[in-house]
C-alpha positions, 0 to 999 in steps of 0.5 A, a space after each residue: 500500500 502506498 502512503 496515500 492509500 494508508 493515509 486515506 484509509 485511516 481517516 476514513 476508518 476513524 470517520 466511519 467509527 465516529 459515524 457508527 458510534 453516533 448512529 448507535 448513540 442516536 439509535 439508543 436515544 430514539 429507543 429511549 424516546 420510543 419507550 417514553 412514547 409507549 408509556 405515554 400512550 399507555 397512560 393516555 389509553 388509561 386516561 381515555 378509559 377513565 374519562 369515557 367512564 366518567 362521561 358515561 356516568 355523567 350522561 346517566 346522571 343527566 338522564 336521571 335529572 332530565 327524567 326527574 325534571 319531566 316528572 317535576 314539570 308534570 307534577 307542577 302542572 297537575 298541582 297548578 290545575 288543582 290549585 286553579 280548581 280549588 280557587 274556583 271552588 273557593 269563589 263558588 263557596 264564598 258566593 254560595 255562602 254569602 247567598 245563604 247568609 243573605 237568605 238566612 238573614 231575610 228568613 230571620 227578619 221575616 220570622 221576627 216580623 211574624 213573631 212580633 205580629 203574633 205577640 201583638 195579637 196574643 197580647 191584644 187577645 189576652 186583654 179581651 175578657 172572653 180570651 182571658 177567661 179561656 186562658 185561665 180555664 186552660 191553665 186550670 185544666 192543663 197546668 203544663 200550658 201555663 204561661 202561654 
């Protein structure tokens, strides 16, 4: 070999050795990076499973709350209808009560007038001599009727 050949091979071999070392170091770095990415992917998959489970639980809870809200709306509508009917019934009873009170007061006034007229006639008849003696006879024969 000539000197030129030897001098060219040695730097080439050194360069090749350096390139090989860099390649091995680079491959090691990439291997470590890939292992980190695999661990991250595994962690991400677990996180996806957790989040999916949590999402499904919240969807179920939202469905329950929606059903409860529908039931509340239905019950509220029923109670609002019952309230309106009860208020209408209250008004009707108030009107009927006022009418009944007015009728009772009118009947009382009529009874008072009738009683007053009867008492006036009774008092006038008691002063008459025939009626007074008849009442005295009734009281003698039937003491239970005394005072009438």
